N, C-alpha and C positions, 0 to 999 in steps of 0.2 A: 520660228526661231527667236527666241526675246533674251535677254542676258536677266541672269537671275542672282541675288543673293547669296551665296553659298551658305552663311551666318543664317540663312531664313530657310535652311533645307538641310535634309538627312545629311548631307553630304561635306558639312564645314570642316569635320577635322578631316576628313580627307583632301578636300581640297589644299588646308594648308601643308599637310604630310605631303604629298605626291605630286603638284602642281610644278612642284622645281626640281623633285626627281631627277637624276641624267637617264632612269629607264624607270619608265613610272607605269611601262605594261607589264601585264602576268597572263601567262598560258597556261592552261591547263587541258589536259588530254582522257579522253573516257571513250572506251568501247563500248558501243551499244548495238542493242538486239535491234535490227529492221527488217524482223521477217515478217512483219503484220505491215510492215508498209511495201515487202514487196511485194504483197499475194494484191494490196488494192492495187499496186502499180499494172500487173499483169490483168488481172481479174478486169479491170476496166480501161485497159491502154491510155496507163496514162506516164505522163515523162518521171520518171525517177527524181529528177533534178528539182520539176516542179513540184514534186509533194515534200523532198525535202527542205526545198525554200519556204513554202508553208509554214513545215512543222516549226522552223528555226522563228522566224518572224511573232508567228501566233506565240510560242513560248514567250518569246520576249515581252508580248504586250502585256504577262499578268505582271509583270513586274516596275514596279512604277521609274528605280534606277535608269533606266534604256531610255527613259524619255529625256533626260538629263544628260549633259555631255561638256569633256572641256572641249575648248573653240579658241586658241590662244591663248591666253593666258586669262580667260574668261569662261565661266559655266554656261553655258546654254540652254535653255528649255523646248522640248516640241511641244506639240500638239497630235503628228502622224510619226506612224512608222513607217518603213519601206525595206526592202533586203534587194540587196547589189547581186547581180551573177557576170559572169563570162560569157559570151556569145563570142562563139565564129565562128567570123564571117564570109559573104559570101568569096572575098578575094585568099580567103586563107591566114586570116589574121584576125586578133583576138580585142575584144571590142567590150564597157561594159553597160551593163542596164538593168535601172530601176524597176523597181516592180509594187507599187504602194500593198501596204496588207489593206486584204479585206479579209473579216473572220469567217464570209458565206468565200468555201473552198472553190466552187464554181465560177463566183464574178472575179477568184484570183487566179484560178487558169487564163479564163479568158483574158486578164490584162497579161500573167506571163506570155500565150502564147503569142500574143500579136505586139505588146511588146518587144519581148526578142527577136519575132520576125522581121520587124522594125531594122534594127536594131542591123543584124545575120544582112539584107539586103543593102545597106546606107552606108552602111562601114564604122557609123557614126554614134559614139560613145549616147548613153539616153539617160537623163539624169535630172531627178525630180527635183531640185532647189534646195535651200535653206529652208522648206516649209516641212520637210521630213530629217529624222535620225534615221541613218542608212545604215542596217546590219552590213557589212560586206559578207560575201563567203565563194570560194573557189573551191572548185571539184576538180582534181587531179586523177580522175578514173582511167589512167593507163598502168597505174603502178598503187600495190598493197603498201600506204602508207600507213606507219605507227604512229608519227604524230608532226606537226611541222608549226616551227616559231619564228612568225614573220619579223621583217625589222621593224623597229623604231624609227621612225621618216622623223615624228616629231608634230606635221601637219596634219596627218590622219590620225587620228585620235581612236575612231568609231568600232567599237567590235568587230570583230571579224571571226568568221569560221569556215576552215576546211576540212574537207575527207577525200579521201582517193579509193581504191576501189574495193567494194566491197567484197566479204571473205563469205563463201557458203560451206556450210556444213552441210551436215547428214541431216539433223531436223533444225538448223538457224542459219539462218544469214546475221551477221555482224562486220560493225565499220568502224575504227579508231575516227575521231571526232576529236579536230583540234579550236578551244574556243579563245582568243587574245582579247582582250580590253584593258584599257583604261583603269588602275587604283584608281584614279577619283571619281569615276562614274561607279566604281562599287564595288563590294568586299568579297572573301571568300562564301560569309552566308548566301548571297543573292548570286552569285557565280554559280555553286553548285548546286543554286535552289533553281537556277535558268534550268541546269544540265536534267536534272532528275524530273521536270517537266517536261523538258523536250523528249524525254525515254516514255512520258507517258502521252506527248501526243503520236511518237509512233506507235502505241500502242493498241490508239484505242480509234484513229482516223477513219473519218468514213468520208465518202466521193456518194 
């Protein structure tokens, strides 16, 4: 992680507009078709949450804006991406776990399984540290949610992706997903481009 001059990036105008806004976060919700993703999960015996996390960070990797993040009153640039997932611990509590991005889905799955098991057993959060721009996720699979709007804390500006229970129809399976981001980090064209790219990955992911 290193500080960059906003005026030397494509986020200069957004930095001036949104860094002092009392509510700089934007939430978008889109219903996705995850039929193909479900088939891959079942046929290969893969955890759906692992596939979701992989698709989210893989889509983000295609957009340079995800490597920039407002931290405090500064704009920071990262060389690496990761995705964070919530883990139920052995004691019944929850903890968080960062998974580093690897385009190789087999490597990502290996890290996902090893790190989430480590957190489940230890009950302690696993954080990759300042070398990674982390995308938060939360799977609230006990309920069919239409949308989630997260609180704005002022110190956690990372993108956040939330989904609930998928909806199985006769021919396809759908899932509404909420995506929250800091307006300094990206604008509408990038955020909607990310959502469209996410659907493309859902439709084409291979293992």
